[in-house]
C-alpha beads as a LAMMPS data file, in Angstrom:
LAMMPS data file: protein, C-alpha beads

145 atoms
144 bonds

1 atom types
1 bond types

-500.0 500.0 xlo xhi
-500.0 500.0 ylo yhi
-500.0 500.0 zlo zhi

Masses

1 110.0

Atoms # bond

1 1 1 -450.002 61.219 -42.578
2 1 1 -447.700 58.594 -44.051
3 1 1 -447.008 55.564 -41.890
4 1 1 -443.985 53.299 -42.153
5 1 1 -444.604 49.566 -42.073
6 1 1 -441.483 47.492 -41.485
7 1 1 -441.096 43.788 -42.086
8 1 1 -438.972 41.571 -39.854
9 1 1 -438.959 38.685 -42.339
10 1 1 -437.880 38.924 -45.954
11 1 1 -440.667 36.567 -47.197
12 1 1 -443.288 38.869 -45.649
13 1 1 -441.834 41.832 -47.549
14 1 1 -441.837 39.810 -50.795
15 1 1 -445.481 38.791 -50.282
16 1 1 -446.298 42.471 -49.833
17 1 1 -444.584 43.230 -53.157
18 1 1 -446.668 40.512 -54.822
19 1 1 -449.871 41.904 -53.288
20 1 1 -449.211 45.598 -54.018
21 1 1 -447.254 45.200 -57.300
22 1 1 -445.296 48.460 -56.966
23 1 1 -443.644 49.810 -60.097
24 1 1 -440.531 50.908 -58.186
25 1 1 -438.701 49.675 -55.098
26 1 1 -436.014 51.942 -53.635
27 1 1 -432.807 50.216 -52.530
28 1 1 -430.090 52.077 -50.698
29 1 1 -427.129 51.163 -48.519
30 1 1 -426.002 53.714 -45.970
31 1 1 -424.129 54.161 -42.728
32 1 1 -424.695 56.239 -39.646
33 1 1 -422.603 57.273 -36.711
34 1 1 -423.932 56.225 -33.327
35 1 1 -422.616 56.529 -29.784
36 1 1 -423.704 53.877 -27.266
37 1 1 -423.642 54.776 -23.557
38 1 1 -420.679 57.144 -23.696
39 1 1 -418.478 54.713 -25.619
40 1 1 -416.468 55.607 -28.695
41 1 1 -418.631 56.397 -31.734
42 1 1 -419.464 53.465 -33.954
43 1 1 -420.455 53.454 -37.624
44 1 1 -423.313 51.100 -38.417
45 1 1 -423.925 49.923 -41.985
46 1 1 -427.343 49.009 -43.423
47 1 1 -429.180 48.395 -46.668
48 1 1 -432.914 49.085 -47.060
49 1 1 -435.543 48.280 -49.646
50 1 1 -438.818 50.223 -49.604
51 1 1 -441.810 51.188 -51.692
52 1 1 -444.804 53.491 -51.329
53 1 1 -448.317 52.055 -51.205
54 1 1 -451.332 54.277 -50.495
55 1 1 -450.510 56.228 -47.319
56 1 1 -447.781 53.815 -46.173
57 1 1 -444.138 53.167 -46.819
58 1 1 -443.365 49.420 -46.765
59 1 1 -439.735 48.703 -45.921
60 1 1 -437.202 46.126 -44.891
61 1 1 -433.759 46.864 -43.361
62 1 1 -430.706 44.596 -43.254
63 1 1 -427.689 45.212 -41.044
64 1 1 -424.314 44.885 -42.793
65 1 1 -422.123 45.277 -39.731
66 1 1 -420.492 47.951 -37.630
67 1 1 -417.055 49.219 -36.695
68 1 1 -415.678 51.801 -34.333
69 1 1 -415.391 55.130 -36.104
70 1 1 -411.751 55.667 -35.120
71 1 1 -410.750 52.308 -36.661
72 1 1 -412.447 53.209 -39.947
73 1 1 -410.794 56.626 -39.938
74 1 1 -407.350 55.057 -39.485
75 1 1 -407.799 52.094 -41.850
76 1 1 -408.810 53.000 -45.428
77 1 1 -408.800 49.300 -46.406
78 1 1 -411.386 48.529 -43.742
79 1 1 -413.542 51.459 -44.912
80 1 1 -413.245 50.188 -48.496
81 1 1 -414.339 46.741 -47.347
82 1 1 -417.556 48.224 -45.952
83 1 1 -418.070 50.230 -49.154
84 1 1 -417.802 46.988 -51.172
85 1 1 -420.126 45.234 -48.731
86 1 1 -422.735 47.980 -49.189
87 1 1 -422.550 47.853 -53.004
88 1 1 -422.815 44.056 -52.978
89 1 1 -425.847 44.134 -50.674
90 1 1 -427.615 46.573 -53.050
91 1 1 -426.857 44.236 -55.956
92 1 1 -428.108 41.157 -54.076
93 1 1 -431.374 42.894 -53.139
94 1 1 -431.964 44.066 -56.712
95 1 1 -431.358 40.492 -57.925
96 1 1 -433.832 39.128 -55.356
97 1 1 -436.529 41.563 -56.538
98 1 1 -435.987 41.039 -60.287
99 1 1 -438.419 38.075 -60.552
100 1 1 -441.219 40.318 -59.247
101 1 1 -440.967 42.666 -62.215
102 1 1 -440.285 45.791 -60.173
103 1 1 -437.819 48.463 -61.175
104 1 1 -435.204 49.091 -58.506
105 1 1 -433.831 52.579 -58.000
106 1 1 -431.594 54.146 -55.377
107 1 1 -433.117 56.126 -52.557
108 1 1 -434.383 56.095 -48.988
109 1 1 -437.616 57.128 -47.344
110 1 1 -436.353 59.116 -44.377
111 1 1 -439.391 60.388 -42.473
112 1 1 -438.890 58.056 -39.506
113 1 1 -436.347 55.587 -38.198
114 1 1 -438.016 52.275 -37.298
115 1 1 -436.096 50.452 -34.546
116 1 1 -435.815 47.042 -36.224
117 1 1 -433.599 45.103 -38.579
118 1 1 -434.370 42.098 -40.759
119 1 1 -432.537 38.798 -40.932
120 1 1 -430.993 38.421 -44.425
121 1 1 -431.147 34.592 -44.355
122 1 1 -431.539 33.368 -47.919
123 1 1 -430.224 36.601 -49.452
124 1 1 -426.562 36.275 -48.490
125 1 1 -424.162 34.561 -46.141
126 1 1 -420.917 35.747 -44.616
127 1 1 -417.719 34.083 -45.789
128 1 1 -414.208 34.601 -44.484
129 1 1 -411.972 36.310 -47.081
130 1 1 -408.545 36.524 -45.486
131 1 1 -408.750 38.796 -42.425
132 1 1 -412.169 40.190 -43.387
133 1 1 -415.680 38.987 -44.181
134 1 1 -417.424 39.201 -47.521
135 1 1 -421.031 38.814 -48.589
136 1 1 -421.803 35.805 -50.761
137 1 1 -425.170 35.879 -52.572
138 1 1 -427.567 33.033 -51.880
139 1 1 -430.414 34.377 -53.999
140 1 1 -431.211 32.116 -56.932
141 1 1 -431.829 33.917 -60.216
142 1 1 -435.484 32.842 -60.144
143 1 1 -436.233 33.522 -56.490
144 1 1 -439.526 32.504 -54.999
145 1 1 -441.102 34.121 -51.956

Bonds

1 1 1 2
2 1 2 3
3 1 3 4
4 1 4 5
5 1 5 6
6 1 6 7
7 1 7 8
8 1 8 9
9 1 9 10
10 1 10 11
11 1 11 12
12 1 12 13
13 1 13 14
14 1 14 15
15 1 15 16
16 1 16 17
17 1 17 18
18 1 18 19
19 1 19 20
20 1 20 21
21 1 21 22
22 1 22 23
23 1 23 24
24 1 24 25
25 1 25 26
26 1 26 27
27 1 27 28
28 1 28 29
29 1 29 30
30 1 30 31
31 1 31 32
32 1 32 33
33 1 33 34
34 1 34 35
35 1 35 36
36 1 36 37
37 1 37 38
38 1 38 39
39 1 39 40
40 1 40 41
41 1 41 42
42 1 42 43
43 1 43 44
44 1 44 45
45 1 45 46
46 1 46 47
47 1 47 48
48 1 48 49
49 1 49 50
50 1 50 51
51 1 51 52
52 1 52 53
53 1 53 54
54 1 54 55
55 1 55 56
56 1 56 57
57 1 57 58
58 1 58 59
59 1 59 60
60 1 60 61
61 1 61 62
62 1 62 63
63 1 63 64
64 1 64 65
65 1 65 66
66 1 66 67
67 1 67 68
68 1 68 69
69 1 69 70
70 1 70 71
71 1 71 72
72 1 72 73
73 1 73 74
74 1 74 75
75 1 75 76
76 1 76 77
77 1 77 78
78 1 78 79
79 1 79 80
80 1 80 81
81 1 81 82
82 1 82 83
83 1 83 84
84 1 84 85
85 1 85 86
86 1 86 87
87 1 87 88
88 1 88 89
89 1 89 90
90 1 90 91
91 1 91 92
92 1 92 93
93 1 93 94
94 1 94 95
95 1 95 96
96 1 96 97
97 1 97 98
98 1 98 99
99 1 99 100
100 1 100 101
101 1 101 102
102 1 102 103
103 1 103 104
104 1 104 105
105 1 105 106
106 1 106 107
107 1 107 108
108 1 108 109
109 1 109 110
110 1 110 111
111 1 111 112
112 1 112 113
113 1 113 114
114 1 114 115
115 1 115 116
116 1 116 117
117 1 117 118
118 1 118 119
119 1 119 120
120 1 120 121
121 1 121 122
122 1 122 123
123 1 123 124
124 1 124 125
125 1 125 126
126 1 126 127
127 1 127 128
128 1 128 129
129 1 129 130
130 1 130 131
131 1 131 132
132 1 132 133
133 1 133 134
134 1 134 135
135 1 135 136
136 1 136 137
137 1 137 138
138 1 138 139
139 1 139 140
140 1 140 141
141 1 141 142
142 1 142 143
143 1 143 144
144 1 144 145
């Protein structure tokens, strides 16, 4: 049986990469529709990085934001903003993992859904860009854990 091990701190995930030296880390941004307590459905946006080690999947998840589904349906510019945010988060994560010599590929391990998210401090910051927010990378080219 494969277990999923999630990390709440980015440095812990990076130490695990150093220890296990995986050849490949999967990075994928995605969104899911969720309804909270009878309210209008909301789309939540995430990016995950994960790798397989022995009988475990080691993963880290970062939240990229959320928006009510009806707003996204009615506002293609807002949907495009989240699409850009997702692509940028994938790029930032791949950049952060480059110094560890791992290949990054798209993909998710989907057996279970761990109920935690990781703080992206040090990977990116939010910056106002007109009426919306954008991700600004904070990962130096030669990142250290």
